[in-house]
All heavy atoms as TSV, in Angstrom:
chain	resi	resn	atom	element	x	y	z
A	1	MET	N	N	0.841	-1.189	-0.002
A	1	MET	CA	C	-0.007	-0.012	-0.001
A	1	MET	C	C	0.877	1.260	0.012
A	1	MET	O	O	1.823	1.326	0.781
A	1	MET	CB	C	-0.873	-0.023	1.221
A	1	MET	CG	C	-1.929	1.041	1.238
A	1	MET	SD	S	-3.248	0.577	2.366
A	1	MET	CE	C	-3.514	2.064	3.239
A	2	SER	N	N	0.554	2.173	-0.854
A	2	SER	CA	C	1.324	3.379	-1.037
A	2	SER	C	C	0.932	4.462	0.016
A	2	SER	O	O	-0.229	4.547	0.407
A	2	SER	CB	C	1.098	3.903	-2.407
A	2	SER	OG	O	1.814	5.090	-2.639
A	3	PHE	N	N	1.884	5.267	0.435
A	3	PHE	CA	C	1.645	6.322	1.395
A	3	PHE	C	C	0.918	7.472	0.687
A	3	PHE	O	O	1.293	7.922	-0.381
A	3	PHE	CB	C	2.978	6.823	1.970
A	3	PHE	CG	C	2.796	7.974	2.939
A	3	PHE	CD1	C	2.243	7.760	4.175
A	3	PHE	CD2	C	3.222	9.236	2.570
A	3	PHE	CE1	C	2.097	8.817	5.074
A	3	PHE	CE2	C	3.078	10.294	3.469
A	3	PHE	CZ	C	2.524	10.077	4.720
A	4	ASP	N	N	-0.165	7.939	1.305
A	4	ASP	CA	C	-0.976	9.055	0.740
A	4	ASP	C	C	-0.712	10.292	1.539
A	4	ASP	O	O	-1.323	10.537	2.590
A	4	ASP	CB	C	-2.442	8.690	0.736
A	4	ASP	CG	C	-3.322	9.705	0.067
A	4	ASP	OD1	O	-2.861	10.856	-0.194
A	4	ASP	OD2	O	-4.497	9.368	-0.257
A	5	SER	N	N	0.244	11.121	1.079
A	5	SER	CA	C	0.597	12.280	1.842
A	5	SER	C	C	-0.499	13.341	1.965
A	5	SER	O	O	-0.657	13.946	2.990
A	5	SER	CB	C	1.888	12.939	1.278
A	5	SER	OG	O	1.680	13.287	-0.071
A	6	LEU	N	N	-1.313	13.489	0.892
A	6	LEU	CA	C	-2.411	14.411	0.955
A	6	LEU	C	C	-3.419	14.026	2.010
A	6	LEU	O	O	-3.897	14.832	2.794
A	6	LEU	CB	C	-3.107	14.501	-0.416
A	6	LEU	CG	C	-2.404	15.410	-1.408
A	6	LEU	CD1	C	-2.987	15.214	-2.818
A	6	LEU	CD2	C	-2.489	16.850	-1.011
A	7	ALA	N	N	-3.746	12.716	2.080
A	7	ALA	CA	C	-4.684	12.221	3.087
A	7	ALA	C	C	-4.101	12.410	4.499
A	7	ALA	O	O	-4.828	12.795	5.398
A	7	ALA	CB	C	-5.028	10.806	2.812
A	8	ALA	N	N	-2.825	12.107	4.655
A	8	ALA	CA	C	-2.183	12.211	5.956
A	8	ALA	C	C	-2.166	13.660	6.450
A	8	ALA	O	O	-2.425	13.949	7.636
A	8	ALA	CB	C	-0.780	11.648	5.887
A	9	LEU	N	N	-1.865	14.584	5.528
A	9	LEU	CA	C	-1.853	16.010	5.909
A	9	LEU	C	C	-3.233	16.536	6.192
A	9	LEU	O	O	-3.466	17.293	7.113
A	9	LEU	CB	C	-1.141	16.816	4.790
A	9	LEU	CG	C	0.364	16.588	4.726
A	9	LEU	CD1	C	0.894	17.161	3.414
A	9	LEU	CD2	C	1.081	17.199	5.916
A	10	THR	N	N	-4.186	16.134	5.359
A	10	THR	CA	C	-5.603	16.570	5.566
A	10	THR	C	C	-6.120	16.067	6.879
A	10	THR	O	O	-6.803	16.792	7.612
A	10	THR	CB	C	-6.473	16.101	4.387
A	10	THR	OG1	O	-5.938	16.639	3.156
A	10	THR	CG2	C	-7.913	16.540	4.561
A	11	ALA	N	N	-5.781	14.837	7.254
A	11	ALA	CA	C	-6.237	14.244	8.504
A	11	ALA	C	C	-5.648	15.008	9.692
A	11	ALA	O	O	-6.259	15.014	10.779
A	11	ALA	CB	C	-5.824	12.775	8.591
A	12	SER	N	N	-4.540	15.680	9.497
A	12	SER	CA	C	-3.946	16.450	10.590
A	12	SER	C	C	-4.378	17.927	10.594
A	12	SER	O	O	-3.834	18.729	11.335
A	12	SER	CB	C	-2.385	16.399	10.446
A	12	SER	OG	O	-1.931	15.088	10.677
A	13	GLY	N	N	-5.314	18.225	9.721
A	13	GLY	CA	C	-5.902	19.567	9.772
A	13	GLY	C	C	-5.398	20.564	8.738
A	13	GLY	O	O	-5.742	21.716	8.797
A	14	HIS	N	N	-4.568	20.090	7.858
A	14	HIS	CA	C	-4.095	20.975	6.747
A	14	HIS	C	C	-5.186	21.104	5.699
A	14	HIS	O	O	-5.871	20.164	5.383
A	14	HIS	CB	C	-2.818	20.371	6.104
A	14	HIS	CG	C	-1.664	20.288	7.027
A	14	HIS	ND1	N	-0.815	21.311	7.300
A	14	HIS	CD2	C	-1.239	19.248	7.766
A	14	HIS	CE1	C	0.107	20.957	8.154
A	14	HIS	NE2	N	-0.123	19.677	8.488
A	15	SER	N	N	-5.320	22.301	5.159
A	15	SER	CA	C	-6.318	22.561	4.124
A	15	SER	C	C	-5.568	22.875	2.830
A	15	SER	O	O	-4.584	23.637	2.837
A	15	SER	CB	C	-7.206	23.724	4.506
A	15	SER	OG	O	-8.021	24.095	3.431
A	16	PHE	N	N	-6.025	22.323	1.782
A	16	PHE	CA	C	-5.412	22.607	0.480
A	16	PHE	C	C	-6.363	23.330	-0.477
A	16	PHE	O	O	-6.213	23.286	-1.700
A	16	PHE	CB	C	-4.917	21.275	-0.150
A	16	PHE	CG	C	-3.878	20.627	0.702
A	16	PHE	CD1	C	-4.166	19.532	1.451
A	16	PHE	CD2	C	-2.598	21.169	0.761
A	16	PHE	CE1	C	-3.189	18.935	2.285
A	16	PHE	CE2	C	-1.634	20.594	1.593
A	16	PHE	CZ	C	-1.967	19.478	2.325
A	17	GLU	N	N	-7.353	24.002	0.149
A	17	GLU	CA	C	-8.276	24.797	-0.645
A	17	GLU	C	C	-7.494	25.905	-1.351
A	17	GLU	O	O	-6.682	26.595	-0.768
A	17	GLU	CB	C	-9.330	25.429	0.300
A	17	GLU	CG	C	-10.401	26.214	-0.415
A	17	GLU	CD	C	-11.420	26.740	0.566
A	17	GLU	OE1	O	-11.635	26.124	1.584
A	17	GLU	OE2	O	-11.980	27.782	0.223
A	18	GLY	N	N	-7.714	26.008	-2.604
A	18	GLY	CA	C	-7.040	27.016	-3.408
A	18	GLY	C	C	-5.704	26.596	-3.959
A	18	GLY	O	O	-5.089	27.334	-4.740
A	19	ALA	N	N	-5.278	25.411	-3.600
A	19	ALA	CA	C	-3.979	24.885	-4.150
A	19	ALA	C	C	-4.171	24.519	-5.637
A	19	ALA	O	O	-5.227	24.017	-6.029
A	19	ALA	CB	C	-3.477	23.674	-3.360
A	20	THR	N	N	-3.163	24.786	-6.426
A	20	THR	CA	C	-3.208	24.447	-7.852
A	20	THR	C	C	-2.936	22.971	-8.024
A	20	THR	O	O	-2.401	22.285	-7.099
A	20	THR	CB	C	-2.157	25.278	-8.645
A	20	THR	OG1	O	-0.843	24.871	-8.237
A	20	THR	CG2	C	-2.352	26.757	-8.431
A	21	ALA	N	N	-3.264	22.456	-9.199
A	21	ALA	CA	C	-3.002	21.060	-9.522
A	21	ALA	C	C	-1.491	20.770	-9.415
A	21	ALA	O	O	-1.080	19.709	-8.922
A	21	ALA	CB	C	-3.510	20.718	-10.910
A	22	GLU	N	N	-0.693	21.741	-9.817
A	22	GLU	CA	C	0.784	21.553	-9.744
A	22	GLU	C	C	1.253	21.466	-8.302
A	22	GLU	O	O	2.088	20.631	-7.909
A	22	GLU	CB	C	1.472	22.733	-10.470
A	22	GLU	CG	C	2.971	22.586	-10.560
A	22	GLU	CD	C	3.607	23.714	-11.342
A	22	GLU	OE1	O	3.639	24.862	-10.795
A	22	GLU	OE2	O	4.029	23.468	-12.499
A	23	GLN	N	N	0.727	22.339	-7.410
A	23	GLN	CA	C	1.046	22.269	-6.016
A	23	GLN	C	C	0.614	20.972	-5.367
A	23	GLN	O	O	1.376	20.351	-4.595
A	23	GLN	CB	C	0.435	23.461	-5.257
A	23	GLN	CG	C	1.031	24.791	-5.659
A	23	GLN	CD	C	0.221	25.991	-5.163
A	23	GLN	OE1	O	-1.002	25.904	-5.037
A	23	GLN	NE2	N	0.888	27.088	-4.914
A	24	LEU	N	N	-0.577	20.557	-5.669
A	24	LEU	CA	C	-1.107	19.271	-5.142
A	24	LEU	C	C	-0.226	18.095	-5.593
A	24	LEU	O	O	0.001	17.158	-4.837
A	24	LEU	CB	C	-2.549	19.045	-5.536
A	24	LEU	CG	C	-3.560	19.999	-4.895
A	24	LEU	CD1	C	-4.927	19.810	-5.507
A	24	LEU	CD2	C	-3.598	19.832	-3.393
A	25	ALA	N	N	0.253	18.152	-6.839
A	25	ALA	CA	C	1.108	17.066	-7.335
A	25	ALA	C	C	2.421	16.983	-6.559
A	25	ALA	O	O	2.894	15.923	-6.233
A	25	ALA	CB	C	1.396	17.278	-8.821
A	26	VAL	N	N	2.978	18.117	-6.207
A	26	VAL	CA	C	4.203	18.158	-5.397
A	26	VAL	C	C	3.922	17.605	-3.995
A	26	VAL	O	O	4.691	16.780	-3.484
A	26	VAL	CB	C	4.817	19.592	-5.337
A	26	VAL	CG1	C	5.945	19.656	-4.326
A	26	VAL	CG2	C	5.256	20.049	-6.693
A	27	ILE	N	N	2.837	18.064	-3.394
A	27	ILE	CA	C	2.485	17.607	-2.044
A	27	ILE	C	C	2.227	16.106	-2.051
A	27	ILE	O	O	2.581	15.423	-1.091
A	27	ILE	CB	C	1.271	18.361	-1.532
A	27	ILE	CG1	C	1.621	19.846	-1.333
A	27	ILE	CG2	C	0.737	17.793	-0.220
A	27	ILE	CD1	C	0.447	20.767	-1.162
A	28	ALA	N	N	1.626	15.589	-3.092
A	28	ALA	CA	C	1.308	14.163	-3.208
A	28	ALA	C	C	2.563	13.323	-3.181
A	28	ALA	O	O	2.465	12.134	-2.890
A	28	ALA	CB	C	0.450	13.922	-4.449
A	29	HIS	N	N	3.698	13.875	-3.539
A	29	HIS	CA	C	4.930	13.060	-3.585
A	29	HIS	C	C	5.806	13.252	-2.349
A	29	HIS	O	O	6.969	12.828	-2.333
A	29	HIS	CB	C	5.712	13.424	-4.855
A	29	HIS	CG	C	5.099	12.873	-6.089
A	29	HIS	ND1	N	4.200	13.584	-6.845
A	29	HIS	CD2	C	5.204	11.667	-6.677
A	29	HIS	CE1	C	3.791	12.836	-7.840
A	29	HIS	NE2	N	4.396	11.667	-7.776
A	30	LEU	N	N	5.278	13.883	-1.313
A	30	LEU	CA	C	6.074	14.010	-0.077
A	30	LEU	C	C	6.212	12.636	0.631
A	30	LEU	O	O	5.325	11.805	0.553
A	30	LEU	CB	C	5.398	14.964	0.905
A	30	LEU	CG	C	5.320	16.426	0.449
A	30	LEU	CD1	C	4.485	17.241	1.446
A	30	LEU	CD2	C	6.705	17.037	0.290
A	31	SER	N	N	7.337	12.422	1.240
A	31	SER	CA	C	7.593	11.197	1.950
A	31	SER	C	C	6.914	11.242	3.330
A	31	SER	O	O	6.577	12.275	3.846
A	31	SER	CB	C	9.115	10.999	2.124
A	31	SER	OG	O	9.616	11.983	3.088
A	32	PRO	N	N	6.762	10.041	3.943
A	32	PRO	CA	C	6.229	10.027	5.283
A	32	PRO	C	C	7.023	10.892	6.296
A	32	PRO	O	O	6.482	11.540	7.149
A	32	PRO	CB	C	6.266	8.539	5.678
A	32	PRO	CG	C	6.225	7.821	4.385
A	32	PRO	CD	C	6.961	8.698	3.418
A	33	GLU	N	N	8.344	10.912	6.109
A	33	GLU	CA	C	9.195	11.730	6.976
A	33	GLU	C	C	8.933	13.200	6.771
A	33	GLU	O	O	8.911	13.982	7.756
A	33	GLU	CB	C	10.694	11.404	6.716
A	33	GLU	CG	C	11.071	9.993	7.092
A	33	GLU	CD	C	10.713	8.901	6.033
A	33	GLU	OE1	O	10.337	9.282	4.919
A	33	GLU	OE2	O	10.780	7.737	6.379
A	34	GLU	N	N	8.766	13.641	5.543
A	34	GLU	CA	C	8.478	15.029	5.252
A	34	GLU	C	C	7.107	15.465	5.811
A	34	GLU	O	O	6.986	16.524	6.385
A	34	GLU	CB	C	8.524	15.283	3.734
A	34	GLU	CG	C	9.920	15.179	3.160
A	34	GLU	CD	C	9.946	15.151	1.666
A	34	GLU	OE1	O	9.076	14.524	1.040
A	34	GLU	OE2	O	10.881	15.751	1.093
A	35	VAL	N	N	6.124	14.559	5.718
A	35	VAL	CA	C	4.832	14.834	6.283
A	35	VAL	C	C	4.894	14.941	7.784
A	35	VAL	O	O	4.304	15.822	8.374
A	35	VAL	CB	C	3.819	13.757	5.825
A	35	VAL	CG1	C	2.497	13.844	6.604
A	35	VAL	CG2	C	3.540	13.868	4.351
A	36	ALA	N	N	5.707	14.093	8.414
A	36	ALA	CA	C	5.867	14.156	9.858
A	36	ALA	C	C	6.476	15.496	10.300
A	36	ALA	O	O	6.053	16.069	11.299
A	36	ALA	CB	C	6.763	12.999	10.339
A	37	VAL	N	N	7.445	16.003	9.534
A	37	VAL	CA	C	8.069	17.282	9.886
A	37	VAL	C	C	7.020	18.396	9.720
A	37	VAL	O	O	6.874	19.258	10.598
A	37	VAL	CB	C	9.295	17.562	8.969
A	37	VAL	CG1	C	9.722	19.012	9.103
A	37	VAL	CG2	C	10.412	16.602	9.260
A	38	ILE	N	N	6.244	18.395	8.645
A	38	ILE	CA	C	5.205	19.427	8.427
A	38	ILE	C	C	4.196	19.351	9.550
A	38	ILE	O	O	3.795	20.417	10.091
A	38	ILE	CB	C	4.577	19.238	7.063
A	38	ILE	CG1	C	5.587	19.540	5.939
A	38	ILE	CG2	C	3.292	20.117	6.910
A	38	ILE	CD1	C	5.126	19.132	4.567
A	39	ASN	N	N	3.743	18.159	9.920
A	39	ASN	CA	C	2.785	18.052	11.026
A	39	ASN	C	C	3.352	18.503	12.372
A	39	ASN	O	O	2.644	19.095	13.170
A	39	ASN	CB	C	2.258	16.614	11.116
A	39	ASN	CG	C	1.280	16.298	10.008
A	39	ASN	OD1	O	0.671	17.163	9.432
A	39	ASN	ND2	N	1.141	15.006	9.693
A	40	SER	N	N	4.621	18.233	12.578
A	40	SER	CA	C	5.262	18.705	13.806
A	40	SER	C	C	5.307	20.219	13.878
A	40	SER	O	O	5.027	20.778	14.938
A	40	SER	CB	C	6.684	18.121	13.881
A	40	SER	OG	O	7.408	18.630	14.947
A	41	ILE	N	N	5.648	20.837	12.790
A	41	ILE	CA	C	5.675	22.295	12.723
A	41	ILE	C	C	4.289	22.841	12.977
A	41	ILE	O	O	4.115	23.799	13.725
A	41	ILE	CB	C	6.261	22.803	11.406
A	41	ILE	CG1	C	7.730	22.414	11.314
A	41	ILE	CG2	C	6.049	24.284	11.230
A	41	ILE	CD1	C	8.349	22.568	9.916
A	42	LYS	N	N	3.278	22.250	12.327
A	42	LYS	CA	C	1.888	22.736	12.519
A	42	LYS	C	C	1.462	22.589	13.962
A	42	LYS	O	O	0.845	23.500	14.517
A	42	LYS	CB	C	0.924	21.937	11.622
A	42	LYS	CG	C	-0.493	22.416	11.735
A	42	LYS	CD	C	-1.451	21.552	10.873
A	42	LYS	CE	C	-2.857	22.024	10.911
A	42	LYS	NZ	N	-3.431	22.382	12.159
A	43	ALA	N	N	1.817	21.472	14.592
A	43	ALA	CA	C	1.430	21.285	15.977
A	43	ALA	C	C	2.073	22.324	16.898
A	43	ALA	O	O	1.400	22.852	17.800
A	43	ALA	CB	C	1.832	19.889	16.436
A	44	LYS	N	N	3.337	22.688	16.635
A	44	LYS	CA	C	4.035	23.707	17.440
A	44	LYS	C	C	3.373	25.063	17.216
A	44	LYS	O	O	3.151	25.804	18.157
A	44	LYS	CB	C	5.505	23.746	17.101
A	44	LYS	CG	C	6.253	22.558	17.627
A	44	LYS	CD	C	7.726	22.597	17.297
A	44	LYS	CE	C	8.442	21.387	17.794
A	44	LYS	NZ	N	9.859	21.381	17.459
A	45	LEU	N	N	3.075	25.395	15.978
A	45	LEU	CA	C	2.444	26.661	15.670
A	45	LEU	C	C	1.048	26.709	16.278
A	45	LEU	O	O	0.639	27.735	16.820
A	45	LEU	CB	C	2.362	26.896	14.162
A	45	LEU	CG	C	3.697	27.168	13.439
A	45	LEU	CD1	C	3.516	27.219	11.961
A	45	LEU	CD2	C	4.337	28.431	14.000
A	46	ASP	N	N	0.287	25.661	16.199
A	46	ASP	CA	C	-1.054	25.604	16.788
A	46	ASP	C	C	-0.958	25.797	18.280
A	46	ASP	O	O	-1.783	26.476	18.876
A	46	ASP	CB	C	-1.779	24.312	16.447
A	46	ASP	CG	C	-2.206	24.210	14.997
A	46	ASP	OD1	O	-2.159	25.227	14.244
A	46	ASP	OD2	O	-2.590	23.081	14.576
A	47	GLY	N	N	0.054	25.216	18.919
A	47	GLY	CA	C	0.234	25.334	20.352
A	47	GLY	C	C	0.566	26.777	20.723
A	47	GLY	O	O	0.130	27.297	21.744
A	48	GLU	N	N	1.423	27.413	19.915
A	48	GLU	CA	C	1.780	28.828	20.140
A	48	GLU	C	C	0.576	29.729	20.023
A	48	GLU	O	O	0.360	30.615	20.826
A	48	GLU	CB	C	2.898	29.253	19.191
A	48	GLU	CG	C	4.271	28.697	19.487
A	48	GLU	CD	C	4.795	29.171	20.797
A	48	GLU	OE1	O	4.680	30.364	21.108
A	48	GLU	OE2	O	5.383	28.369	21.538
A	49	VAL	N	N	-0.246	29.506	19.022
A	49	VAL	CA	C	-1.408	30.357	18.822
A	49	VAL	C	C	-2.373	30.188	19.948
A	49	VAL	O	O	-2.865	31.188	20.513
A	49	VAL	CB	C	-2.106	29.968	17.503
A	49	VAL	CG1	C	-3.445	30.651	17.363
A	49	VAL	CG2	C	-1.217	30.368	16.307
A	50	SER	N	N	-2.627	28.988	20.426
A	50	SER	CA	C	-3.566	28.769	21.520
A	50	SER	C	C	-2.997	29.327	22.806
A	50	SER	O	O	-3.708	29.825	23.672
A	50	SER	CB	C	-3.977	27.317	21.666
A	50	SER	OG	O	-2.860	26.501	22.043
A	51	ALA	N	N	-1.690	29.210	23.010
A	51	ALA	CA	C	-1.054	29.734	24.216
A	51	ALA	C	C	-1.174	31.272	24.302
A	51	ALA	O	O	-1.302	31.825	25.388
A	51	ALA	CB	C	0.400	29.302	24.288
A	52	HIS	N	N	-1.110	31.898	23.154
A	52	HIS	CA	C	-1.141	33.388	23.136
A	52	HIS	C	C	-2.583	33.893	23.027
A	52	HIS	O	O	-2.813	35.072	23.267
A	52	HIS	CB	C	-0.310	33.904	21.954
A	52	HIS	CG	C	1.140	33.719	22.118
A	52	HIS	ND1	N	1.877	34.371	23.070
A	52	HIS	CD2	C	1.963	32.906	21.456
A	52	HIS	CE1	C	3.111	33.966	23.002
A	52	HIS	NE2	N	3.237	33.082	22.043
A	53	SER	N	N	-3.527	33.049	22.744
A	53	SER	CA	C	-4.899	33.524	22.582
A	53	SER	C	C	-5.671	33.479	23.883
A	53	SER	O	O	-6.757	34.035	23.967
A	53	SER	CB	C	-5.632	32.707	21.527
A	53	SER	OG	O	-5.757	31.368	21.946
A	54	GLN	N	N	-5.126	32.877	24.908
A	54	GLN	CA	C	-5.796	32.830	26.211
A	54	GLN	C	C	-4.909	33.513	27.266
A	54	GLN	O	O	-3.729	33.252	27.346
A	54	GLN	CB	C	-6.064	31.377	26.607
A	54	GLN	CG	C	-6.953	30.652	25.604
A	54	GLN	CD	C	-7.338	29.292	26.131
A	54	GLN	OE1	O	-7.071	28.959	27.252
A	54	GLN	NE2	N	-7.967	28.512	25.260
A	55	PRO	N	N	-5.549	34.396	28.076
A	55	PRO	CA	C	-4.742	35.044	29.106
A	55	PRO	C	C	-4.335	34.053	30.182
A	55	PRO	O	O	-4.994	33.045	30.408
A	55	PRO	CB	C	-5.732	36.083	29.634
A	55	PRO	CG	C	-7.087	35.609	29.321
A	55	PRO	CD	C	-6.925	34.765	28.073
A	56	PRO	N	N	-3.256	34.362	30.895
A	56	PRO	CA	C	-2.830	33.501	32.012
A	56	PRO	C	C	-3.955	33.477	33.079
A	56	PRO	O	O	-4.753	34.387	33.176
A	56	PRO	CB	C	-1.614	34.233	32.549
A	56	PRO	CG	C	-1.131	35.104	31.464
A	56	PRO	CD	C	-2.332	35.456	30.645
A	57	ALA	N	N	-3.985	32.381	33.838
A	57	ALA	CA	C	-5.019	32.206	34.860
A	57	ALA	C	C	-5.070	33.319	35.877
A	57	ALA	O	O	-6.148	33.640	36.408
A	57	ALA	CB	C	-4.821	30.863	35.540
A	58	ASP	N	N	-3.947	33.951	36.170
A	58	ASP	CA	C	-3.908	34.970	37.175
A	58	ASP	C	C	-4.163	36.408	36.642
A	58	ASP	O	O	-4.022	37.398	37.341
A	58	ASP	CB	C	-2.590	34.971	37.974
A	58	ASP	CG	C	-1.389	35.234	37.053
A	58	ASP	OD1	O	-1.550	35.216	35.819
A	58	ASP	OD2	O	-0.315	35.440	37.600
A	59	THR	N	N	-4.537	36.491	35.393
A	59	THR	CA	C	-4.810	37.815	34.767
A	59	THR	C	C	-6.235	38.241	35.125
A	59	THR	O	O	-7.188	37.523	34.870
A	59	THR	CB	C	-4.679	37.724	33.247
A	59	THR	OG1	O	-3.313	37.368	32.944
A	59	THR	CG2	C	-4.982	39.100	32.613
A	60	THR	N	N	-6.380	39.429	35.692
A	60	THR	CA	C	-7.684	39.949	36.014
A	60	THR	C	C	-8.152	41.001	35.037
A	60	THR	O	O	-9.305	41.380	35.012
A	60	THR	CB	C	-7.726	40.549	37.440
A	60	THR	OG1	O	-6.743	41.577	37.519
A	60	THR	CG2	C	-7.468	39.487	38.466
A	61	GLY	N	N	-7.299	41.471	34.210
A	61	GLY	CA	C	-7.623	42.478	33.198
A	61	GLY	C	C	-6.495	42.549	32.203
A	61	GLY	O	O	-5.460	41.927	32.384
A	62	GLY	N	N	-6.692	43.251	31.164
A	62	GLY	CA	C	-5.626	43.382	30.162
A	62	GLY	C	C	-5.918	44.533	29.220
A	62	GLY	O	O	-6.995	45.072	29.186
A	63	VAL	N	N	-4.888	44.918	28.519
A	63	VAL	CA	C	-4.962	45.992	27.576
A	63	VAL	C	C	-4.429	45.500	26.238
A	63	VAL	O	O	-3.443	44.837	26.179
A	63	VAL	CB	C	-4.121	47.210	28.046
A	63	VAL	CG1	C	-4.163	48.307	27.009
A	63	VAL	CG2	C	-4.606	47.701	29.364
A	64	VAL	N	N	-5.117	45.850	25.171
A	64	VAL	CA	C	-4.689	45.487	23.822
A	64	VAL	C	C	-4.254	46.764	23.125
A	64	VAL	O	O	-5.049	47.724	23.039
A	64	VAL	CB	C	-5.817	44.784	23.009
A	64	VAL	CG1	C	-5.330	44.466	21.626
A	64	VAL	CG2	C	-6.282	43.552	23.736
A	65	TRP	N	N	-3.072	46.803	22.674
A	65	TRP	CA	C	-2.565	48.051	21.987
A	65	TRP	C	C	-2.757	47.888	20.522
A	65	TRP	O	O	-2.524	46.946	19.877
A	65	TRP	CB	C	-1.103	48.239	22.286
A	65	TRP	CG	C	-0.834	48.451	23.730
A	65	TRP	CD1	C	-0.435	47.545	24.660
A	65	TRP	CD2	C	-1.012	49.657	24.486
A	65	TRP	NE1	N	-0.318	48.080	25.871
A	65	TRP	CE2	C	-0.701	49.386	25.815
A	65	TRP	CE3	C	-1.439	50.944	24.177
A	65	TRP	CZ2	C	-0.785	50.347	26.807
A	65	TRP	CZ3	C	-1.520	51.883	25.158
A	65	TRP	CH2	C	-1.175	51.584	26.471
């Protein structure tokens, strides 16, 4: 059975809406190791975004500049 990089990335929350056929063809040829790196980066970025989007538990107020 062949590795399906598009399916693996989509299952991890990546969206390819708006990608061209040429871009999808390149993505379709990624190795399992390359997909793992991309997913690892996405997980770190998602963690950073959620960490910055919620105030610390001891915050009673805040200011947005």
